[in-house]
Structures are given as C-alpha cells and as structure tokens.
C-alpha positions in Angstrom: 0.1 0.0 0.0 2.7 2.5 0.9 4.6 1.8 -2.4 1.2 2.3 -4.5 0.5 5.5 -2.4 3.9 7.1 -3.0 3.7 6.4 -6.6 0.1 7.7 -7.0 -0.4 11.2 -8.4 -3.0 13.9 -9.1 -6.6 13.2 -7.9 -5.6 9.7 -6.7 -3.8 11.2 -3.8 -7.2 11.4 -2.0 -7.6 7.6 -2.2 -4.1 7.2 -0.5 -5.2 9.7 2.2 -8.5 7.9 2.9 -6.9 4.4 2.7 -3.5 4.8 4.0 -3.5 7.8 6.4 -0.9 6.2 8.6 1.4 6.0 5.7 0.7 9.7 5.0 1.6 10.5 8.6 4.8 8.6 8.6 5.9 10.1 5.4 5.2 13.6 6.8 7.0 12.6 10.1 10.0 11.4 8.2 10.0 14.4 5.7 10.2 12.0 2.7 9.3 13.7 -0.6 7.1 16.3 1.0 7.4 18.5 -1.9 5.9 16.0 -4.3 3.2 15.1 -1.7 2.2 18.7 -1.4 2.1 19.3 -5.2 -0.2 16.4 -5.7 -2.5 17.6 -2.9 -2.6 21.1 -4.2 -3.4 20.0 -7.7 -6.2 17.7 -6.3 -7.5 20.4 -4.1 -7.6 23.2 -6.9 -9.4 20.9 -9.4 -11.9 19.7 -6.8 -12.6 23.2 -5.4 -12.9 24.6 -8.9 -15.6 22.1 -9.9 -17.5 22.7 -6.7 -17.2 26.5 -7.2 -18.7 26.3 -10.6 -21.8 24.4 -9.0 -22.2 27.3 -6.5 -22.2 29.9 -9.2 -24.5 28.1 -11.5 -27.4 29.4 -9.3 -26.9 32.8 -11.0 -25.3 32.6 -14.4 -22.5 31.0 -16.5 -20.2 33.9 -15.8 -20.8 33.6 -12.0 -20.0 29.9 -12.2 -16.6 30.7 -13.9 -15.8 33.5 -11.4 -16.7 31.1 -8.4 -14.6 28.3 -9.8 -11.6 30.6 -9.5 -12.6 32.3 -6.3 -13.2 29.2 -4.2 -9.8 27.7 -4.6 -8.3 31.2 -4.1 -10.3 31.4 -0.7 -8.7 28.2 0.8 -5.2 28.9 -0.5 -5.3 32.6 0.8 -6.5 31.4 4.2 -3.7 28.8 4.3 -1.1 31.7 3.5 -2.5 33.9 6.2 -2.8 31.2 9.0 0.3 28.9 8.3 3.0 31.2 9.8 0.8 31.3 13.0 0.8 27.5 13.3 4.5 27.3 12.6 5.6 30.1 15.0 3.3 28.8 17.7 5.1 25.4 17.7 8.5 27.1 17.5 7.8 29.2 20.7 7.0 26.1 22.7 9.9 24.0 21.3 8.0 21.6 19.1 9.7 19.7 16.4 7.6 20.8 13.5 9.1 22.0 10.2 7.6 24.3 7.7 7.2 21.6 5.2 5.5 19.5 7.7 3.0 21.9 8.9 2.2 22.8 5.2 1.7 19.0 4.3 -0.6 18.7 7.4 -2.8 21.6 6.4 -3.0 20.5 2.8 -4.2 17.2 3.9 -7.0 19.1 5.6 -7.8 21.1 2.5 -7.6 18.1 0.3 -10.1 16.1 2.2 -12.3 19.1 2.5 -12.3 19.8 -1.2 -12.7 16.3 -2.5 -15.5 15.5 0.0 -17.3 18.8 -1.0 -17.0 17.8 -4.6 -18.7 14.4 -3.9 -21.7 16.5 -2.6 -21.9 18.3 -5.8 -24.5 16.0 -7.5 -26.8 16.6 -4.4 -26.4 20.3 -4.7 -27.1 20.3 -8.4 -30.2 18.0 -7.7 -31.7 20.7 -5.5 -30.6 23.5 -7.9 -32.6 21.8 -10.8 -35.6 20.3 -9.0 -36.6 22.7 -6.2 -34.5 26.0 -6.4 -34.7 28.4 -3.6 -31.9 30.9 -3.3 -31.9 31.1 0.5 -32.1 27.3 0.8 -29.4 26.6 -1.7 -27.2 29.0 0.0 -27.7 27.4 3.5 -27.4 23.9 2.1 -24.0 24.5 0.5 -22.8 26.4 3.4 -23.7 23.4 5.5 -21.9 21.1 3.2 -18.7 23.2 3.3 -18.9 23.3 7.0 -19.4 19.5 7.5 -16.6 18.7 5.2 -14.2 21.2 7.0 -15.0 19.6 10.2 -13.9 16.3 8.6 -10.8 17.7 7.3 -9.8 19.2 10.6 -10.2 15.9 12.2 -7.6 14.7 9.7 -5.4 17.6 10.9 -5.6 16.7 14.7 -5.1 13.1 13.8 -2.0 13.9 11.9 -0.6 16.0 14.6 -1.1 13.3 17.2 0.7 11.0 14.9 3.7 13.4 14.5 3.7 13.7 18.4 4.0 9.9 18.7 6.8 9.9 16.1 8.7 12.7 17.9 8.2 10.6 21.1 9.6 7.5 19.5 12.6 9.4 18.3 13.3 10.8 21.7 13.1 7.3 23.3 15.4 5.8 20.8 17.9 8.6 21.4 17.5 8.0 25.2 18.3 4.5 24.9 21.3 5.1 22.7 22.7 7.5 25.2 22.1 4.9 27.9 24.0 2.3 25.8 26.9 4.8 25.3 27.1 5.5 29.0 27.2 1.8 29.8 30.0 1.3 27.3 31.8 4.2 28.8 31.5 2.8 32.3 32.7 -0.6 31.3 35.7 1.0 29.5 36.8 3.2 32.5 36.4 0.3 35.0 40.0 -0.8 36.3 41.3 -4.2 35.0 43.0 -6.3 37.8 46.4 -7.6 36.5 46.9 -11.3 36.4 48.9 -12.8 39.3 52.2 -14.7 38.2 53.5 -17.4 40.3 57.0 -16.8 41.7 59.6 -19.2 40.3 62.3 -19.9 42.9 65.7 -19.4 41.4 68.9 -21.2 42.5 71.2 -19.0 44.4 74.6 -19.0 43.0 77.8 -17.8 44.6 77.9 -15.1 42.0 74.6 -13.7 43.3 76.0 -13.3 46.7 78.4 -10.6 45.4 76.9 -7.2 45.7 76.1 -6.0 42.2 77.1 -2.7 41.0 74.3 -0.2 40.2 73.5 0.1 36.6 73.3 3.7 35.3 69.8 5.0 34.8 68.3 8.1 33.2 68.4 11.0 35.6 64.7 11.8 35.0 63.6 8.2 36.3 66.3 7.1 39.0 67.7 9.2 41.7 70.6 7.4 43.6 70.4 7.9 47.5 73.2 6.8 49.8 72.2 4.3 52.6 74.0 3.6 56.0 74.7 -0.1 54.9 76.5 1.0 51.6 73.6 -0.1 49.3 72.1 2.2 46.8 68.3 2.8 47.0 66.4 4.4 44.1 63.4 6.7 44.1 61.3 6.0 41.1 59.7 9.0 39.2 55.8 9.4 39.1 53.9 6.4 37.8 52.9 8.0 34.6 56.5 8.0 33.3 56.7 4.1 33.8 55.1 1.4 31.6 51.9 -0.1 32.8 51.9 -3.6 34.4 50.4 -6.3 32.0 46.8 -6.5 31.7 46.3 -2.8 32.8 44.9 -0.2 30.3 45.3 3.4 30.5 42.5 5.8 29.4 42.9 9.4 28.4 40.2 12.0 28.1 37.0 10.0 28.3 34.0 12.1 27.2 31.5 12.9 29.9 28.1 11.3 29.3 25.1 13.6 28.8 22.0 13.1 31.0 19.6 10.6 29.5 16.4 12.5 29.9 17.8 15.6 28.3 16.1 16.3 24.9 17.8 18.3 22.2 16.1 21.7 21.2 13.1 21.2 18.9 12.3 17.6 20.1 9.2 18.4 22.1 5.7 17.4 20.8 3.4 19.9 19.4 0.8 21.2 21.8 -2.7 20.0 20.8 -4.2 23.0 22.8 -2.5 25.4 20.5 -3.6 23.4 17.6 -7.1 23.8 18.7 -6.7 27.4 19.1 -5.1 27.6 15.6 -8.1 25.8 14.2 -10.6 28.4 15.5 -8.3 31.1 14.1 -8.4 29.2 10.7 -12.1 29.1 10.8 -12.6 32.7 11.6 -10.1 34.0 9.0 -11.7 31.7 6.4 -15.2 32.7 6.9 -14.4 36.5 7.0 -12.3 36.1 3.7 -15.2 34.4 2.2 -17.4 37.2 3.0 -14.8 39.7 1.5 -14.5 37.6 -1.8 -18.3 37.3 -2.2 -20.4 36.6 -4.2 -19.9 33.0 -4.7 -23.7 32.1 -5.4 -24.9 35.5 -6.8 -28.5 36.4 -6.0 -30.9 36.2 -8.9 -32.3 39.6 -8.2 -29.0 41.4 -8.5 -26.7 41.9 -11.6 -23.4 40.0 -12.1 -20.6 41.4 -9.9 -17.2 40.0 -9.3 -16.9 41.6 -5.9 -19.4 43.3 -3.6 -19.1 46.2 -1.2 -18.0 44.9 2.3 -20.9 45.4 4.6 -22.2 43.2 7.6 -20.5 39.9 8.3 -20.9 36.2 7.3 -22.7 35.1 10.3 -25.3 37.6 10.4 -26.0 36.8 6.8 -26.5 33.1 7.5 -28.8 33.8 10.1 -30.8 36.1 8.0 -31.0 33.4 5.3 -32.1 30.7 7.8 -34.8 33.2 9.1 -36.1 33.9 5.7 -36.6 30.3 5.1 -39.2 30.1 7.9 -40.7 33.5 7.3 
C-alpha cells in the first residue's frame, strides 16, 4: 500500500489519504518527498474546489459559475497563506519539532479532504438546484456542506498532529536508549582491570649472586641514587605515569562525559494540541471572513453579475438572516 501510495499522483492522492492515512503521517514525520506530496494535494484540491465553485455559481449565471470556480480555490489558498505562519511560529515558541514543510503538508491534507468531500456532494447540490431551487435554501445547503466537510478535514489535521507527536516521542525514546548504551559502554571502558597474578619461580642462589652487584646507570629523570648507611644504593622512582603499565592494565585518556539521559535536544518536544485547537478556531474565523470579503460565490438572482461586492455586515449575520427567511 505504501509503495502504491507514494507512486500515485493527481486526484488519486485522496484515495491514499483515505486508505493509508498512517502511511501519510509516517511520510510527513520522516520528511520524505514532502514537496511532491504537497504538489499532488495542491493539484487535487484546486481541481475539486474549482468544480464545486462552478456548482455554487451556477445558481446565477455561467459567468458567475466561472468566477466562483476561480474564487473558491483562491479562498482556501489565501486562508492557508495567512494562517500557516501562525501555526509554525506557535510550535517554535513552545519548542515543538515541526518543520515548515511538515506544517504545510498537514494543512494541505485538511484542505484536500475538505475539497474532495465537497465535490462528492456536488451532485446533491445540483439536484436541489434543478428540482427545487430556492436561493436562501441553496445558500444554506452549500454552506452546511462546506462546514461539515471542513470539520472532517480538521479531524484529519488533529489526527496527523497526534501521529507526529508519537513519532517525535519514539525518536526521543530511541535517542535516550542510545545514550544509555553509550554511558554503559563508557562505564565498562573506564573500569580498572586487575592484573593477572604470576606465580613466583624460585631461582637457585649461585655464589655469584651473593656478590653485591654494581648499580646500573639509569636516566636522571627516572632514578635518583640515594646513599644508605649499609652501603647499598636505593632508587626513588619518578611518578607512575612515566613508567610502563603492568601487564593487563589499560590506561584511558580524556574520556567524554556522558550526557543526561532525559535531556532532549532543542526542537524535540511534541506539538501542543491545545495550541492546535486554538489555531483551528483562528483558521475558521479567517476563512469565513475572507469568504465574506470575496463574495459573491452564489449570486442573488435579483442582482446583476458582480465579481466583488461592497464589504458590509458579516458572514454570520447573513447566514442567520438566510435561515430566518426560510421560515418566514
């Protein structure tokens, strides 16, 4: 499945997202071919949103359908451009290990799921447009479709962030175990090795050995002759580091100090799910306000064709009014 998913392209990326979402999260966590993955999702989202935008504008005219096919993908991409820096900087402030490409890929998964699911509802929207057209009902219906699909897409975003957090925790645990193994190896290396005992072999005493031997000349840096009362010569050996080590004893120089096992490198903490939920609310408010700014998408049958309208009121008041007119 992973091999098939990574070789898929275009609109087929949505099938991989829905069938192999764990493979998607693993690819984002490992940062493998994120540029290619993001381009596939971008292409899929633009095509799906353009088709659904044409359905929205079809309630007014062909010209409105063409304009809505352009403005709906533009709406999602502009919202992404406005809110993505906030998501990335929030995670940086709290030390999370989230790269720009990873954040972009996660949000693009959300937009791709939202756009393709919205396109799946296009036949239902066209059915009500043809059989029982009511401008207020048609507007409320499609706003409800976009809202529902957006919630599904955002669930993918939270699922992906949790998966990335688990991936980060697994990397930190693997690094901690590696540090423990290094510390154990250093401890074993620095432990003193006891020299092996050698049995003393008695030697026969010869008459020659009874004759006092003349002291052999030694380097001044190691032996210092000192006179003794009995006429013998005693030597004072210089410090041990100047002498060779005994058999079986190893000498260790400059052992590195082990790092604390629980200390994490900068940028290895998981992302905050609370901050993610705050960012989702911000994403929703920015998206709805931007949609109100770029209106009309539907186009009222009683008004002439317009690319943009004068900014007045807000999105939420207009939806409440449309719902009220349905029951009036």
